Every structure is written in structure tokens, then in C-alpha cells.
N, C-alpha and C positions, 0 to 999 in steps of 0.2 A: 269580441276582438280586442278591445282595450284591456280587458282583464288578462288575456293571454300575453299581450305585449308587456304588461306590468310584471307578470310572473317571469317572463324571459329576462327582462331588464334586471329584475331583482336577483335572478340566478347568476347573470353575468357579473353584476356588482359584487356578489358574494364570492364568486370565483376569483375575481381580480383582487379582492381584499385578502383572500387566503393566500394567493400567490405573493402578494406584497409582504404579508406577514412571514411567510416561509423564507423569502429572500432576506428579510431583515434578520430573522433568526440565524440563518446561515452566515450572514455577514458578521453578526455578533460572535458566533462560534469561531469563525476563522480569525477574527481579531483577537479573541481570547487565546486561541491556539498559538498565534504568532507571538503574542506577548509572553506566553509561557516558554516557548522555544527560545526566544531572545534571552529571557532571564537565565535559563539553564546554560546556554552557550556562553553568556557573559560571565557567569559564576565559574564555569569550567576553566576559563583562561584568566581569571582574576588572580593576581599575585597574592593579595591579602585574603587568602582563603581561610576556612575554619582550621586548616592544618597549619596555618601561620608559615607558609613557605615564603621565602624571599623571591623577588623577581628572577634572580639568577637561578634559583632552584627550579622554578617553574619552567624557565627556558631549557633547562637540562633534563626535564622529564621526558621519558620516552612516549611516543604516540599511544602505545598500548596502555601505559599508566594513566594518561589523560582520559582515554576512552573509558577505562574501568572506573575512574573517579566520577566521570559523567554518568555512566550507566547506573552506578550505585545511588545517585541522587534522584533518578527518575521516579522512584516509587513515592517520593514526596508529592508528586503531581497527581497521584491516583485519585485522590478525593477532590482536590482543588481545581484540577484541569484534566479530567479524564480523556478528553479528545486529544490534547497535546501529549498525554502519557502514552497512548497507543501509537500516535504518530512518531514520537521520538524513539520509542522502543524499536520501531521498524527501521528508522534511520540508523540507529546505533547497531542494529543487527546487520544492516547492509554494509556498514563500515567494517565491522568485524569480519564479515565474509570477504571483503576486498583484501583484508590483511591475512586471509587464509586461517583465521581463528574460527574454524567451523563449529566447534563444540559450543563456544560462547555465543556465536551467531545464532545457532539453533535455539539456545535457551531464550535469547532476547526476542526472536521471531515468535516463538511459542507464547511468550508473555504478551507480545503485541496482539496476537490473534485473540487471546483471552480478554484482553483489555478492550479491543475493538468490539467484540461480541457483547460485552457487558454494557458498553456505552451506546453503540450505534444499533445493535441488534444483529441477529444472525444473518439476515439477507440484505444487509446494507452494502453500498459500494465500497466504503472504507474497509469493511470487514473482509470482503472477498479479496480486496487488493492485498491485505495483510496475509490472508490465507495463501495466496499465490506465491508471495515471497517465501513464506515458510515452506511451502511445497517444493520450491526450487532448491532450497538448502537441503531438505530431506533427500531429494534425488541425488544431489552431489555427494551425499554421505552414504550412498548405496541403500537408501531406505525409501525407494520410490513407491513401494506398495502402501506405505503410510501416507505419502503425499498425494497419491492419485485421487482419493475421495475429496480432497480439498480442491483439486483442479476441476473435478466434475461439478462440485458445488458452485465454483466460480463461473463456470461455463453456463450453468443453468440460470444463475441469477443475472449475469451480465447480458445474456442473450435476450432477457426480458426487459431489463431496465435501461440498458445503454448498448444496444447492438451495433452502434456506429461509433464506438469510442476506442481510444487507444487501449483501455483496460481490457475490452473484449478481444482485441487483436492479440494482446499479450496472452490471454487465456487460450486462444486458439494455438498460439505458438507453443505454449506449455503442453497442450494436448498432443501436438506433433512430437515434442521432445520425449514425453512419457511413453508414447505408444510406438516409437520408432522401430523397436525390435519385436513387439508383440502383435501389433496390427499395422503393418507397413502401409497398406493402402489407405487406411483411415488417417494415418500420420501424414501421408502426402497430401490428402485433401485438406486437412487442418492447416498444414504448413502453407499450402498455396493460398488458402483463404486468409491467413494471417498476413502474409506478404501483400496480397492484393488490397486488403483493408488499410494497411499502413500506408501504402502508396496513395490510395484514394484520400486519406486523411492528411497527406503531405508530410508524414513523419520521416525524418532523415537522421535521427539520433541513434543512440546505442540500441534502442529497442528494435528499430528497423534492421540494423546490422545483424543483431542476434537472430531475428526472425528469418532473415535470408539464410543464415548459416544453418539453422535448424531445418529449414525446408530443404536445403541442399543435402543435408545429411539423410533426411527421409527419402529423398530421391535415390541416393546411392544405395 
């Protein structure tokens, strides 16, 4: 009996140590990412840049020029901070998308997916989040057939690792959006599930608004 208790206690201690080590590793990675992001954004808006622009010139730069300058610098992070590299590529891809620069957005999201896969692995949370962003841009550019396998992969991964997460709710909403005209009944089910999960999670941001819009469209 004593031996059994010792074995169990040892197993629990090992498990706790592994969890603590994982948490410490994640904290270090997030700190390194935050530092790299800060450095890139600081350099982006610094007047005394390598191009030797004056403060007045920097103030007169168009938003697109600033973005392109920043995007061009991201590859310097590929070796030193690969996590930040993938994350920033996704952010810059989103910003280009908001500015309706869809071609450039597509390029940046594609690079983000490749970078995330290389650093995090094919079935990691960060990777499938990047894949979903990429899929969304592909759909808006009338290339939904290319984006759908990415959505399927995200659904498969997130349903296993984080089925109660905002990420999985987003994946369900994308499923509804992609299948609205091809499999309307499945689109309605996915849209309803996405909205319900977001409500249960208490989400009230743009993701929840978008999910309700997609669900309504599927119903129509």
C-alpha cells in the first residue's frame, strides 16, 4: 500500500513539475514575442530610421508606406524571434486587409501560416488561427476552394484541443460562411453552434457580431 501511495505521489509531483515547466516556457515565449513586437513597432515609427527621414517626413508618410516599411522588416525576426515573426505577419496581414489591400494581405497571411507551421507545428493553436485568417482572405478573393481545407483542418484541431474556446467558435462561423451556398443545412448548424458558443463564453466583440451576421445569412 505504501509503495502504491509513493508511486502515485511521484506521478503527481512529476505532472505538477511538467505543468510548471510548460507554464514557464510559455511565459518566456510570450515575453520574447512582446519584446520583438515592441521593437518592430518602435522602429516603424522612429523618425531617425535607417532611411534617415526627418520627423516631418515621417509624419507625412502615408499609412500604406508605413505598413510596407514595417512588413519589409519582419523577415529579420525569422531567426531571432520566430514566434513574433508569425504573429506580426498575421497582424500586418489583417491591417492590409482592413485597408482593402487584399493581394498584399494574402501574401502576408500565407507567410504567417508557413512561419507558424515551422515554429509551432502543424496542429498547434497558433498555426490553425493563422490558417483561419488566411482562409478568410482567400474566400473574399473568390478562392474559397483553396481556403476550405484550412478551415477543415482548424475545425479538426480546435475541436480536440480547445472545443470551448473563441478560436473554435470562429472556426464554426467560418464553416458556416464557406458552406452557405453549398451545404445550407450544415451551414445553419455551424452558424448556430458558433453564436451559441460565443454567447456562452460572453463574447461581445466583432467576432460575435460577425458570427451572428454569418448565421443570419445561412438562415436566409
